[in-house]
C-alpha positions as CSV (number, residue, x, y, z in Angstrom):
1,M,30.8,16.3,57.8
2,F,31.1,18.7,54.6
3,H,33.9,16.7,53.2
4,R,31.8,13.5,53.6
5,L,28.9,15.0,51.8
6,Q,31.3,15.9,48.9
7,I,32.4,12.2,48.6
8,N,28.7,11.0,48.8
9,V,27.6,13.3,46.0
10,A,30.6,12.3,43.8
11,A,29.8,8.7,44.2
12,V,26.3,9.2,43.3
13,T,27.3,11.2,40.2
14,D,29.8,8.4,39.1
15,S,27.0,5.9,39.7
16,L,24.5,7.8,37.4
17,A,27.3,8.2,34.7
18,N,28.0,4.5,34.7
19,A,24.3,3.7,34.4
20,I,23.8,6.0,31.6
21,T,27.0,4.6,29.8
22,T,25.6,1.1,30.4
23,T,22.1,1.9,29.1
24,N,23.5,3.5,25.9
25,E,25.9,0.6,25.3
26,A,23.0,-2.0,25.7
27,V,20.8,0.2,23.1
28,V,23.5,0.2,20.7
29,T,24.2,-3.4,21.1
30,E,20.5,-4.4,20.6
31,K,20.3,-2.3,17.5
32,T,23.6,-3.8,16.1
33,S,22.5,-7.5,17.0
34,L,19.1,-6.9,15.3
35,F,20.7,-5.6,12.2
36,S,23.1,-8.4,12.0
37,V,20.5,-11.0,12.8
38,I,18.5,-9.7,9.6
39,F,21.4,-9.6,7.5
40,S,23.7,-12.6,8.9
41,G,22.6,-15.1,6.2
42,G,25.9,-14.5,4.0
43,I,26.1,-12.7,0.7
44,I,23.2,-14.6,-0.9
45,G,20.9,-14.1,2.0
46,Q,21.9,-10.4,2.2
47,I,21.1,-10.0,-1.7
48,I,17.5,-11.8,-1.0
49,M,16.8,-9.6,2.1
50,T,17.7,-6.3,0.1
51,I,15.3,-7.5,-2.7
52,I,12.4,-8.1,0.0
53,F,13.2,-4.8,1.5
54,I,13.0,-3.0,-1.8
55,M,9.5,-4.9,-2.3
56,L,8.5,-3.9,1.2
57,F,9.1,-0.2,0.5
58,F,7.3,-0.2,-2.8
59,T,4.4,-2.0,-1.3
60,I,3.8,0.4,1.7
61,Y,4.6,3.4,-0.9
62,L,2.1,2.2,-3.4
63,Y,-0.6,1.3,-0.9
64,L,-0.5,4.7,0.8
65,E,-0.3,6.7,-2.6
66,R,-3.3,4.8,-4.1
67,L,-5.1,5.1,-0.7
68,F,-4.9,8.9,-0.6
69,T,-5.6,9.2,-4.3
70,I,-8.5,7.2,-4.4
71,R,-9.9,9.0,-1.1
72,N,-9.5,12.5,-2.6
73,F,-10.7,11.3,-6.1
74,T,-13.9,9.7,-4.9
75,K,-15.1,12.7,-3.1
76,S,-18.3,13.9,-4.4
77,D,-21.0,16.8,-3.8
78,D,-24.1,15.1,-2.7
79,S,-26.1,18.1,-4.0
80,F,-24.7,17.7,-7.6
81,M,-27.2,15.3,-8.9
82,S,-30.2,17.4,-7.3
83,Q,-28.9,20.5,-9.1
84,I,-28.6,18.6,-12.4
85,K,-32.2,17.2,-11.9
86,L,-33.5,20.7,-11.4
87,L,-31.8,22.2,-14.3
88,L,-32.8,19.6,-16.8
89,S,-36.3,19.5,-15.5
90,Q,-36.5,23.2,-16.4
91,G,-34.9,22.6,-19.7
92,K,-31.5,24.5,-18.9
93,I,-29.3,22.1,-20.5
94,E,-26.5,24.6,-21.1
95,N,-26.6,25.6,-17.5
96,A,-26.3,21.9,-16.6
97,R,-23.3,21.6,-19.0
98,M,-21.7,24.6,-17.3
99,L,-22.3,23.1,-13.8
100,C,-20.6,19.8,-14.8
101,Q,-17.7,21.7,-16.2
102,S,-17.2,23.7,-13.0
103,T,-17.5,20.6,-10.8
104,N,-14.2,18.6,-10.6
105,T,-15.5,15.2,-9.7
106,P,-15.6,11.8,-11.7
107,A,-19.5,11.8,-11.7
108,A,-19.6,15.5,-13.0
109,R,-17.2,14.5,-15.9
110,M,-19.3,11.4,-16.8
111,I,-22.6,13.3,-16.6
112,G,-21.2,16.1,-18.7
113,K,-20.4,13.7,-21.4
114,G,-24.0,12.5,-21.4
115,I,-25.3,16.2,-21.4
116,S,-23.1,16.9,-24.4
117,R,-24.8,14.1,-26.3
118,I,-28.3,15.1,-25.5
119,G,-30.3,15.1,-28.9
120,K,-28.5,12.1,-30.1
121,P,-29.7,8.5,-29.9
122,I,-29.9,7.1,-26.5
123,D,-27.3,4.4,-27.4
124,D,-24.7,7.1,-28.2
125,I,-25.3,8.9,-25.0
126,N,-24.9,5.4,-23.1
127,M,-21.7,4.8,-25.0
128,A,-20.2,8.1,-24.3
129,M,-21.1,8.0,-20.5
130,E,-19.8,4.3,-20.4
131,N,-16.3,5.2,-21.9
132,A,-16.2,8.3,-19.4
133,G,-16.8,6.1,-16.5
134,K,-14.1,3.5,-17.6
135,Q,-11.6,6.2,-17.9
136,E,-12.5,7.4,-14.4
137,I,-12.3,3.8,-13.2
138,Y,-8.9,3.3,-15.0
139,K,-7.3,6.5,-13.2
140,L,-8.1,4.7,-9.8
141,E,-6.9,1.3,-10.7
142,K,-3.4,2.6,-11.9
143,N,-0.7,0.6,-10.1
144,V,-3.1,-1.5,-8.0
145,S,-2.4,-4.5,-9.9
146,V,1.4,-4.2,-8.8
147,L,0.2,-4.7,-5.3
148,A,-1.3,-8.2,-6.3
149,T,1.9,-9.0,-7.9
150,L,3.9,-8.2,-4.8
151,S,1.5,-10.1,-2.6
152,G,2.7,-13.2,-4.4
153,A,6.3,-12.1,-5.3
154,G,7.2,-11.3,-1.6
155,P,6.3,-14.8,-0.1
156,M,7.8,-16.6,-3.0
157,T,11.1,-14.5,-2.6
158,G,11.1,-15.4,0.9
159,F,10.7,-19.1,0.2
160,L,13.4,-18.8,-2.2
161,G,15.6,-17.6,0.6
162,T,14.5,-20.7,2.6
163,V,15.5,-23.1,0.0
164,V,18.8,-21.3,-0.5
165,G,19.4,-21.4,3.2
166,M,18.6,-25.1,3.5
167,V,20.9,-25.7,0.6
168,M,23.7,-23.6,2.3
169,S,23.2,-25.6,5.6
170,F,23.3,-29.1,3.9
171,H,26.5,-27.9,2.0
172,E,28.3,-27.0,5.2
173,M,27.2,-30.4,6.6
174,A,28.7,-32.1,3.6
175,E,31.8,-30.1,3.7
176,A,32.3,-30.9,7.5
177,K,32.7,-34.8,6.6
178,N,34.0,-36.4,9.8
179,T,34.3,-33.2,11.7
180,R,31.8,-32.7,14.5
181,I,28.8,-30.6,13.4
182,D,27.7,-27.9,15.5
183,M,25.2,-25.2,15.0
184,G,27.6,-22.5,14.5
185,M,28.4,-24.1,11.1
186,L,24.7,-24.1,10.1
187,S,23.7,-20.7,11.6
188,E,24.3,-18.8,8.3
189,G,21.9,-21.0,6.2
190,V,19.4,-21.2,9.1
191,Y,19.3,-17.4,9.4
192,T,18.9,-17.0,5.6
193,A,16.0,-19.6,5.7
194,M,14.0,-18.0,8.7
195,M,14.6,-14.3,8.1
196,T,13.8,-14.4,4.2
197,T,10.6,-16.4,5.1
198,V,9.4,-14.0,7.8
199,F,10.0,-10.7,5.8
200,G,8.7,-12.2,2.7
201,L,5.4,-13.0,4.4
202,I,5.2,-9.5,6.0
203,V,5.5,-8.2,2.3
204,G,2.8,-10.6,1.1
205,I,0.3,-9.9,4.0
206,I,0.7,-6.0,3.8
207,A,0.3,-6.2,-0.2
208,Y,-2.6,-8.7,-0.1
209,V,-4.5,-6.7,2.6
210,G,-3.9,-3.5,0.9
211,Y,-4.9,-4.7,-2.6
212,N,-8.3,-6.0,-1.3
213,Q,-9.1,-2.9,0.5
214,L,-8.1,-0.7,-2.5
215,V,-10.2,-3.0,-4.9
216,G,-13.1,-2.8,-2.4
217,R,-13.0,1.0,-2.6
218,I,-12.9,1.1,-6.3
219,D,-15.8,-1.3,-6.6
220,R,-17.9,0.7,-4.3
221,F,-17.1,3.9,-6.2
222,S,-17.8,2.1,-9.6
223,Q,-21.3,1.2,-8.3
224,K,-22.0,4.8,-7.4
225,L,-21.0,5.9,-10.8
226,E,-23.5,3.3,-12.3
227,A,-26.2,4.7,-9.9
228,D,-25.6,8.2,-11.0
229,A,-25.6,7.2,-14.6
230,A,-29.0,5.4,-14.1
231,E,-30.4,8.4,-12.3
232,F,-29.2,10.6,-15.4
233,F,-31.1,8.5,-17.7
234,D,-34.2,8.5,-15.6
235,L,-34.0,12.4,-15.9
236,L,-33.8,12.1,-19.6
237,N,-37.0,10.1,-19.7
238,E,-38.9,12.6,-17.6
239,P,-41.0,15.2,-19.4
240,V,-39.7,18.7,-19.6
241,E,-41.9,21.1,-17.7
């Protein structure tokens, strides 16, 4: 009975080992087949797919980099304008200027430009603050236009791969002449046409959505700066207590 139990344990162990080996082979085969499908369009298709993957990398990188930059850049202190209003109403212009210098936000830098021009014509103050606001917006818009370019370049590169793939397929059909045409002869061109289109559209969708989201955030921040500037001019027009 003990000998029979040893035989059963050995059989179960062999079965488990075979199952694990089969599973590993299936995973490796799946990974290999996916990679081979993506890059199975011949040398031209592989070049186009490489370009598209480079575009995809830059699209994701630029979107995340700008997203976190804009998120950190647009953080503001809700009590800042209240403190500026209190200081200006008390005639403490120098204290207000020092507060702007110690507050590292776009609104503080813009308001600081305005405070440094107090005593000059209102047009000079307005121009200084407008230029400061434009500089802050320019920092946020850096490289955002690249996403707009990628949103168009990605699908167009994919469509280029589609045309190249179809040309390859028709070329194979022409070379076959009287030989019976099968799908194996056309597979390289078809893979090039399909895979480049799919991944080109993926690049375009990510870049397009990311671009519009970032532009929306920048527009909202620009409106907030304009509101802060308008509030500052209202403070200047208030009588000093």
